[in-house]
C-alpha positions in Angstrom: -4.1 -1.9 -1.8 -2.9 -2.8 -5.3 0.6 -2.9 -6.7 0.0 0.4 -8.5 -1.1 2.0 -5.2 2.1 0.7 -3.6 4.1 2.2 -6.5 2.5 5.6 -5.8 4.0 5.5 -2.3 7.5 4.8 -3.7 8.8 3.8 -7.1 11.2 1.4 -5.4 9.7 -1.1 -2.9 11.0 -4.1 -1.0 10.1 -7.5 -2.2 8.3 -8.4 1.0 5.7 -5.6 0.6 5.4 -6.4 -3.1 4.8 -10.0 -2.3 2.1 -9.2 0.3 0.3 -6.8 -2.2 0.5 -9.4 -5.0 -1.0 -12.0 -2.6 -3.7 -9.6 -1.5 -4.6 -9.0 -5.2 -4.7 -12.7 -5.9 -6.3 -13.7 -2.6 -3.3 -15.9 -1.6 -1.9 -16.4 1.8 1.4 -14.5 1.8 2.9 -16.4 4.8 4.1 -19.5 2.8 7.9 -19.2 2.7 8.2 -21.6 -0.2 5.8 -19.6 -2.3 7.8 -16.4 -1.6 11.1 -18.2 -2.6 9.4 -19.4 -5.8 8.2 -15.8 -6.5 11.8 -14.5 -6.1 13.0 -17.3 -8.5 10.3 -16.2 -10.9 11.5 -12.6 -10.8 15.1 -13.6 -11.5 14.2 -16.0 -14.3 12.1 -13.2 -15.9 14.8 -10.7 -15.9 13.4 -8.4 -13.2 16.3 -6.4 -11.8 16.3 -6.8 -8.0 19.0 -6.1 -5.4 19.4 -7.4 -1.9 18.0 -5.0 0.6 18.7 -5.1 4.4 15.2 -5.1 5.9 15.0 -4.7 9.6 12.4 -7.2 10.9 11.4 -5.1 13.9 10.7 -2.0 11.8 8.9 -3.7 8.9 5.7 -4.9 10.7 3.9 -1.6 11.2 3.2 -0.9 7.5 0.2 -3.3 7.4 -2.6 -4.2 9.8 -1.2 -7.7 10.0 2.1 -6.4 11.3 2.6 -9.3 13.7 2.0 -11.9 10.9 4.5 -10.0 8.7 7.1 -10.0 11.4 6.6 -13.7 12.0 7.0 -14.3 8.2 10.2 -12.3 8.2 11.6 -14.2 11.2 10.9 -17.5 9.6 12.4 -16.3 6.3 15.5 -15.2 8.0 16.1 -18.8 9.1 16.0 -20.2 5.6 19.4 -21.0 4.0 18.9 -19.8 0.5 20.2 -16.9 -1.6 16.6 -16.0 -2.3 15.5 -15.9 1.4 16.1 -12.2 1.6 14.3 -8.9 1.0 15.1 -7.2 -2.3 14.6 -3.8 -3.8 12.3 -3.8 -6.8 11.6 -1.0 -9.2 7.9 -1.0 -9.8 7.7 -0.3 -13.5 4.5 -1.1 -15.4 6.4 -3.9 -17.1 7.7 -5.3 -13.8 4.2 -5.2 -12.3 2.7 -7.0 -15.4 5.4 -9.7 -15.0 4.7 -10.1 -11.3 1.1 -10.6 -12.0 2.0 -13.4 -14.3 3.3 -15.4 -11.4 1.2 -18.4 -10.4 1.3 -20.8 -7.4 
């Protein structure tokens, strides 16, 4: 699934699902917490408007075939002491998607 396909499901998405889709597009492993935190830093530094979003770990795993891996990622993320170690709501505009695709590891 691409970021555009994710956008078709809902114009506003949580940053975890956006991160997973971006990683799938770029053939990256999404489970690296440090890379996710860097991605969130990148969004903030590039002026992407995002807001904290209370994401229930137990309900979030079913959206993807790797639900257990996603749940494990979220559980590990919840233990990180950082303002960026959260889920955020992101408006998936074409401009935001283009900016996200500019992120590199």
